[in-house]
N, C-alpha and C positions, 0 to 999 in steps of 0.2 A: 271491441270484445264482440264475439258471437253469442247470438242468442242461443245457440245449440250447447252452449256448454254444460257438462255433465259432472256434477258432483259426486266422489265418494267417501263417505264420513269413515274415519278408521279411529282406534284406539291404538296408541300404542304404549305399552305398557313398559316400565322402567324399574329395575330392580337394582338399587344401587350394590347389594354385594356381589351380583354377578360381574359387576364393572370393576369391583376390586380383583374377582377371581383373574378377569381379563388382562388386567394390567400386570398381575403378578405372572401368568403365563407369559408376557411378552419380555419381562426381566428375565425369567429362567431361559427362553428362547435363546436372548442376545448373550446371555453369558455361556451358553451351550455352545455356540455359534450357529445354531438353526434359524431358518426362516423366520419372521413374525408369524402370529396365527392370522387368519382371515380376519376382514375388519367386521363381518357380519358375527358376532361372538356372543349371539343369543342374550344378551343384558337387554335387549328391545325386542318386543315382539310385536308385531302389527295383526290387528283383529279389525276387518271390513265390518261396520255395525250391521249391515244387510244380513249379515249369516250368524249374528249372536242370536242365541234360543234365549226363551224366557227361563229356562231351565240349566243354564250354563254353571258348570260347577265354580268355575273361578270368580263368580261376582263381577262378570264384565258388565252386564248391563249395569249394575251398582254403580260401577265405577263410570260407565258413560256419564250417568246422570249427577254423580258428583262432580264430573270435568265441566260436564254445561253449568252447574252453579257457580264455578269459578270465573266465568265468562261476565265482566261486569255489565256490559252495556245490553245482556241479555233482556229482552222485555218481560214484564213483571207478570204478563199472563202467563207465559211460556215458565218461569220461574217459579210460578207458583203451581202450574202441572207437574212440573219435575219434583218439586217438594213433596206435593200430594201424593205422586206415584212412590216416592221414596217412605209414606207413611209419614211425613212430617208437616210441620205447620209453618207457613211463611210469616203469619204474624207473630208465632212465637219467637222464632227466628230472630225477625227486624227487632221484637221487643227486646230480645235479649242482647242484641246489638246495642240499642240505646241504652239498656241498663248499662253495659259495659263504660259507654262513652260518659255519661254521667256518672260512674265511680270517678271514672279519670278525670273528671273535670273537677269531682269533691275533693280527689285527692291534691289537685293543683291549688284549690282554695285553702286547705289546710297547708300546704307548704307555703304560700304566700304570706298566710297568718304568720305560721313559725318565723318567715324573714322579716316581716312588719315587727313582731315583737322583740325580736333581735336586735333591730335597730333603736326598740323604745319608742315608737311611733304612737302619738295621741291622735286620733283622727275623730273628726265629727260624725257621729251615727256609728261609731265602733268599727275594730279593725276588721271584724268578721263581714259586715256590709261592703267595706273597702276593699277587701280580698274579692268578695264576690263580684261587685262592679268591675275591677280589674281583670279577673279571669272571664268574665262574660263577654267584656269588651274586646279581648284578645280574641277569644272565638266567635265572634259575630252575633253576640246573643244580647238579649237586652237583659237589665238586672230583673225586673220582673218575672220574666218568662225564666232566668236561671233559678231564682229561688222556687217559683212552682216546681220545676222538674226535680229539685233536690227533696223538697217536702213530699212530693209524689212517691220520690223512690224511699224516702226514709217510711211512709205511711204503709207501703207495699209491703216492705221489709217487717215493720212492727205486725201485721197480718199473718205474714207467714211465720212468724217466729226467727227471723233469720239473724243471727248475731253480728256478721259481717257483710 
């Protein structure tokens, strides 16, 4: 590889409805005996990032930032700067992801409790604790860490007045 490699960053827009219209045009052309339409069907449009203005009407800059956030290996400093540029908080975003993860784990615990009750299991410490221990172990967490996570989530929900 050469040290003089030059990168041009581009956004390639994709509109699924344009793709459907292009496929429809191919079918019509084949049925009427005409040649297929050109491969550059307009369902994609490439924008070089260097030429995107702050005042672009299509929201290309916003789309570009959104595309950057989808890159999993993006360093947190860059992710934070992009979120700030979009007017969003990385901390709130991460918090909402963890809250969703906790809600999912809580659902799994409730499902495990229902299964244990259906089998009429009688466990020392109660079915609830056994279900928490089982789900926590399955997801690489300790029993106490999982209980604290659930209690913090329930406390936040009570303080906000959420019902779900």
